[in-house]
C-alpha positions as CSV (number, residue, x, y, z in Angstrom):
1,X,14.6,-13.7,10.7
2,X,14.2,-10.2,9.4
3,X,17.1,-8.7,7.4
4,X,19.4,-6.5,9.3
5,X,20.1,-4.1,6.5
6,X,18.3,-1.8,4.0
7,X,19.6,-0.6,0.7
8,X,19.1,2.6,-1.2
9,X,20.2,3.0,-4.8
10,X,20.3,6.7,-5.7
11,X,20.3,7.4,-9.4
12,X,21.2,10.5,-11.4
13,X,20.0,9.6,-14.8
14,X,21.4,11.0,-18.1
15,X,23.6,10.2,-21.0
16,X,25.9,8.9,-18.3
17,X,24.0,7.7,-15.2
18,X,25.6,8.0,-11.8
19,X,24.5,5.5,-9.1
20,X,25.3,5.3,-5.4
21,X,24.3,2.4,-3.2
22,X,24.0,3.1,0.5
23,X,23.4,0.2,3.0
24,X,22.2,1.1,6.5
25,X,21.0,-0.9,9.5
26,X,17.3,-1.7,9.3
27,X,16.9,-0.5,12.9
28,X,18.1,3.0,12.0
29,X,15.0,3.4,9.8
30,X,12.5,1.1,11.5
31,X,13.8,1.5,15.0
32,X,15.9,3.6,17.3
33,X,19.4,2.6,16.3
34,X,21.7,5.5,15.5
35,X,22.0,6.1,11.8
36,X,25.2,4.9,10.1
37,X,26.4,4.0,6.6
38,X,27.5,0.4,6.5
39,X,28.4,0.2,2.8
40,X,28.9,2.9,0.2
41,X,29.4,1.7,-3.4
42,X,29.1,3.8,-6.6
43,X,29.8,3.9,-10.3
44,X,28.5,5.2,-13.6
45,X,26.5,3.5,-16.3
46,X,26.6,4.5,-19.9
47,X,25.1,3.3,-23.2
48,X,21.7,3.8,-24.9
49,X,18.7,4.4,-22.8
50,X,17.5,0.8,-23.1
51,X,21.0,-0.5,-22.2
52,X,21.1,1.7,-19.1
53,X,17.6,0.5,-18.0
54,X,18.7,-3.2,-18.3
55,X,22.0,-2.4,-16.4
56,X,20.0,-0.6,-13.6
57,X,17.5,-3.5,-13.3
58,X,20.4,-6.0,-13.1
59,X,22.1,-3.9,-10.5
60,X,18.8,-3.7,-8.4
61,X,18.5,-7.5,-8.6
62,X,22.1,-7.9,-7.4
63,X,21.4,-5.6,-4.5
64,X,18.2,-7.6,-3.7
65,X,20.3,-10.7,-3.5
66,X,22.1,-9.1,-0.5
67,X,18.9,-9.4,1.6
68,X,16.5,-11.6,-0.1
69,X,13.0,-10.2,-0.8
70,X,14.0,-6.8,0.5
71,X,14.8,-4.9,-2.6
72,X,16.5,-1.6,-2.7
73,X,14.7,1.7,-2.6
74,X,15.6,3.1,-6.0
75,X,15.6,6.9,-5.8
76,X,15.4,8.6,-9.1
77,X,16.6,12.2,-9.3
78,X,13.6,13.9,-10.8
79,X,13.3,17.2,-12.7
80,X,10.5,19.4,-13.8
81,X,9.7,18.6,-17.5
82,X,9.7,22.2,-18.5
83,X,13.5,22.3,-17.8
84,X,14.3,20.0,-20.7
85,X,16.9,21.8,-22.8
86,X,19.6,19.3,-23.7
87,X,20.1,15.6,-24.5
88,X,20.9,14.7,-20.9
89,X,17.5,16.0,-19.9
90,X,15.8,13.8,-22.5
91,X,17.7,10.8,-21.3
92,X,16.6,11.5,-17.7
93,X,12.9,11.5,-18.6
94,X,13.0,8.5,-21.0
95,X,15.1,6.3,-18.7
96,X,12.9,7.2,-15.8
97,X,9.8,6.3,-17.8
98,X,11.3,3.0,-18.9
99,X,12.2,2.1,-15.3
100,X,8.6,2.8,-14.3
101,X,7.4,0.5,-17.1
102,X,9.8,-2.2,-16.2
103,X,8.6,-2.0,-12.6
104,X,5.0,-2.3,-13.6
105,X,5.2,-4.9,-16.4
106,X,8.0,-7.3,-15.5
107,X,9.6,-9.1,-12.5
108,X,13.0,-7.5,-13.1
109,X,12.4,-5.1,-10.3
110,X,10.1,-7.3,-8.3
111,X,11.1,-6.3,-4.8
112,X,12.7,-2.9,-5.6
113,X,10.6,0.2,-5.0
114,X,11.0,3.2,-7.4
115,X,10.6,6.6,-5.9
116,X,11.0,9.9,-7.9
117,X,12.5,12.6,-5.7
118,X,12.9,16.1,-7.0
119,X,16.5,17.2,-7.3
120,X,15.9,20.3,-5.2
121,X,14.9,18.3,-2.1
122,X,18.4,16.8,-2.0
123,X,20.2,20.1,-2.8
124,X,20.5,20.8,1.0
125,X,23.2,18.1,1.0
126,X,26.3,20.0,-0.2
127,X,29.8,18.7,-1.0
128,X,30.9,19.4,2.6
129,X,28.4,16.9,3.9
130,X,29.3,14.4,1.3
131,X,33.0,14.7,2.2
132,X,32.2,14.3,5.9
133,X,30.5,11.0,5.2
134,X,33.0,9.7,2.7
135,X,30.6,10.1,-0.2
136,X,32.2,12.8,-2.3
137,X,33.5,11.8,-5.7
138,X,34.7,14.0,-8.6
139,X,31.9,12.7,-10.9
140,X,29.0,15.1,-10.8
141,X,26.3,12.4,-11.6
142,X,27.6,10.1,-8.8
143,X,27.5,13.0,-6.3
144,X,24.0,13.8,-7.3
145,X,23.0,10.2,-6.8
146,X,24.6,10.2,-3.4
147,X,22.7,13.3,-2.4
148,X,19.4,11.6,-3.4
149,X,20.2,8.5,-1.4
150,X,21.3,10.4,1.7
151,X,18.2,12.7,1.6
152,X,15.7,9.8,1.2
153,X,17.3,8.1,4.2
154,X,16.9,11.3,6.3
155,X,13.3,11.6,5.2
156,X,12.5,7.9,5.7
157,X,13.9,8.0,9.2
158,X,11.6,10.9,10.1
159,X,8.5,9.7,8.2
160,X,7.4,6.1,8.8
161,X,4.8,6.3,6.0
162,X,7.6,7.1,3.5
163,X,9.7,4.3,5.0
164,X,6.8,1.9,4.4
165,X,6.5,3.0,0.8
166,X,10.3,2.4,0.2
167,X,10.5,-0.9,2.0
168,X,6.9,-2.3,2.1
169,X,8.0,-5.8,2.9
170,X,9.3,-4.6,6.3
171,X,5.7,-4.3,7.5
172,X,5.6,-7.9,8.6
173,X,8.8,-7.6,10.7
174,X,8.6,-7.4,14.4
175,X,11.7,-6.6,16.4
C-alpha cells in the first residue's frame, strides 16, 4: 500500500537553524487532489555545526518513520557563496556541505532527498501568504524555512521531474 502522505523539511541554516515540516497528501503532488497542508510543525536548532547536522539527520529519520521508506524532501535554503560576509553565512555553507556528506557517506539520511534551492526562488512567498496558510512565526529562520518548503511543493506539483527527484521511491506507486 503506497503511503498517503509526503513530507517536506524546509531548512534555513545558520548559527540558529530554522526548520519547518509540511505534510501534504501524496495525491496532491503525484495526482490530481487539491493541495492542502495536513501538518505544519516547526522549531529551531542551535549548537555547533556538527551538532546541528546530527540533529537535522535525526529529525529526518523521525519524519521518515511517519511513512516508512518515504523520506522527507529536505530543502536547504541556498545562497550564492560570494555573499558570505558574516558568521551565519559560514554556518550555512558548512552545515549544507556536511549534510551533503552525510547523505553520500552514511545511512543517516537513507531515504531523505537533499535539494538546495536558492533563497530568491522562495522570496515570492511573502509574510501575507504565510499568514494565510498558518505558517507565519516571529522567528525569521523558521519563516525562511517555511518559504522554502512551500515553494518546493508548488514547484513539484507543476514539475513531475522535480517531484521524482524529491521522492524517487514514489516511482513504483500506482494509484
